[in-house]
C-alpha positions, 0 to 999 in steps of 0.5 A, a space after each residue: 055262507 050267503 056271500 060265498 054263494 053269491 061270489 061263486 054264482 057271480 064268478 060262474 056268470 062272468 065266466 059263462 058270459 065271457 066264455 072265449 075270454 075265460 078259455 083264453 085265460 085258462 090257456 094262457 095260465 096253462 102255458 105259464 104254469 107249464 113253463 114254470 113247472 118245466 123249469 122247476 123240474 129241471 132245477 130239481 133234477 139239476 140240484 139232484 145231479 149236483 148232490 150226486 156229483 158231490 157225493 162222489 167226492 172222496 177223501 183218501 187218508 193214507 196211513 203211515 206204516 205200523 199203525 195198529 188196528 186200535 189206532 186206526 179205529 180211533 182215527 176212523 171214529 174221529 172222522 165219522 164224528 165230522 158233520 157231513 160224512 156219509 161213510 168211512 172205510 178202511 182199504 188195505 194196500 193189498 185191496 188197493 192193489 187188487 183195485 188197480 189190477 182190475 182198473 187195468 183190465 186186459 192190461 193187468 199183466 203189466 202189474 205182474 210181480 208188483 205184489 213183491 214190492 207193493 208200493 201202495 199204502 193202507 188208506 181210510 176212504 171217506 165219502 161225504 154227503 156234500 162237498 163242503 164237508 171235505 174241508 172239515 174232514 181234512 181239518 179233523 185229521 190235519 197234524 195227526 201222527 197216524 196220517 201220512 198224506 191226505 188226497 182229495 183233489 183240492 182244486 177240483 173240490 174248490 171249483 165244484 164248491 164254487 160252481 154249485 153255489 152259483 148254480 143254486 143261486 141261479 136256480 133260485 133267481 130264475 124260479 123267482 123271475 118265472 113266478 113273477 112272469 106267471 103272475 103277470 100273465 095271469 093278472 093281464 088275462 084277468 084284467 081283460 075279464 074285468 075290463 069286459 065287465 067294467 060296466 057291471 063294476 060301475 053299476 055295483 058301485 052306484 048301488 052302494 056295493 062295497 069294494 070287498 063285495 065287488 072284488 070277491 067274485 073276480 077273486 074267485 074267478 081268477 082263482 078258478 081260471 088259474 087253477 084250471 090252467 094249473 090242472 091242465 099244465 099238471 096233466 101235461 107235465 105228469 104225462 111228459 115227465 113220466 115218459 121222460 124218466 122211462 126214456 132216460 132209464 132205458 137209454 141213459 141209466 147212469 143219469 140220476 133222474 128223480 123218480 116220476 111218482 115221488 116228484 109229481 106227487 109233491 109237485 102237482 098239488 103244489 102247482 094247483 095250489 100255486 095256481 089258486 094263489 096266483 089267480 087270486 092275487 092277479 085278480 086283486 091286482 087287476 081290479 084294484 085300478 077300477 076300484 080306485 077310479 
């Protein structure tokens, strides 16, 4: 406890002595964490958009004529058992025709008389949670005697699957790069503080202070400065993202945007905790050189 009080006191003393440098460090950390948070929010919404598009993929399984209700129910049960299937619905040829008529809108009169020789077929429509489940659904009904045709836009699904893989890998790679960039910025800012107090470090070593005792005040200082920067960034992000979600909701309601409260309630504490962790790590890296000399 005495060591903890000493570290906090020394960290506070160092920040007061170098008030301008401390403010510069907080500002630098705030900018770095703001950029990182903007990217993370953008990546989260992009991933949400990808998931939304994947959920729109539909597999239409057209049935042969004279399929009994019990046979149809058995087929639907088989499909529902496939991992990744969100919903399974039976659409009669009459319902399909009504949909077609509605899709024609004002030109629906072009379909007059088609009821007598309805060319459409009964179908089972399958919605999936992710595009990767499409192949499993197709495999489950392949060769089934009740199935006349399976339609799911094979080329579109393949392209979507390849695109989502690339985008998700890119998101992870860029997030890692931004995390390292943030660490580098905070480390350099703390290093300036260490350099400004290099004489104190030398004196402490001369009087016999251990490396741990010398290091801890700087670690606390780095944690405090980076955490304050993260708090500033979190406040700016909370205000900006809340405004953005409201603006998108008013003008582009069809765009799937993650709700502000749910995202920020998870992101803000994580951002502050990341600030403390990166500040501590940056301080340890910054003072390591002086402890080796």
